[in-house]
BAKE-306725 format. One line per field, with one value per residue (C-alpha): y, z, x negated. Coordinates in steps of 0.5 Angstrom, whole numbers, always signed. Layout:
<recs>
py: Y / ...
pz: Z / ...
px: X / ...
</recs>
This chain:
<recs>
py: -134 / -133 / -130 / -123 / -117 / -110 / -104 / -97 / -93 / -85 / -82 / -76 / -75 / -74 / -81 / -85 / -82 / -84 / -91 / -92 / -90 / -94 / -100 / -99 / -98 / -105 / -108 / -110 / -109 / -104 / -109 / -113 / -108 / -106 / -113 / -113 / -107 / -109 / -116 / -113 / -108 / -113 / -118 / -123 / -128 / -131 / -137 / -134 / -130 / -137 / -139 / -133 / -134 / -141 / -145 / -142 / -140 / -132 / -131
pz: +76 / +76 / +82 / +81 / +86 / +85 / +87 / +86 / +83 / +82 / +75 / +72 / +68 / +62 / +62 / +65 / +59 / +54 / +57 / +56 / +49 / +48 / +51 / +46 / +40 / +41 / +43 / +50 / +57 / +61 / +66 / +60 / +57 / +64 / +66 / +59 / +60 / +67 / +64 / +59 / +64 / +68 / +63 / +65 / +61 / +63 / +65 / +69 / +73 / +74 / +78 / +82 / +84 / +87 / +81 / +80 / +73 / +73 / +65
px: +82 / +75 / +71 / +70 / +68 / +71 / +66 / +67 / +62 / +62 / +60 / +61 / +68 / +65 / +61 / +67 / +71 / +65 / +65 / +72 / +72 / +66 / +70 / +76 / +72 / +68 / +75 / +73 / +76 / +72 / +70 / +67 / +63 / +60 / +58 / +55 / +51 / +49 / +47 / +43 / +40 / +38 / +35 / +40 / +44 / +50 / +47 / +42 / +48 / +51 / +44 / +44 / +51 / +49 / +52 / +59 / +61 / +63 / +63
</recs>
């Protein structure tokens, strides 16, 4: 099992619906899509995320 942490965010219902549909259209889980978006927004690759975690693999 991978090391993942859950957190809550509050979004407008229309945005949640759009994100869920986008994940389905891409054939991804909602978590995977949000993680991809965060990586892109922060300009981080999966390798850089691992470095931030002190070497733990989280992909």
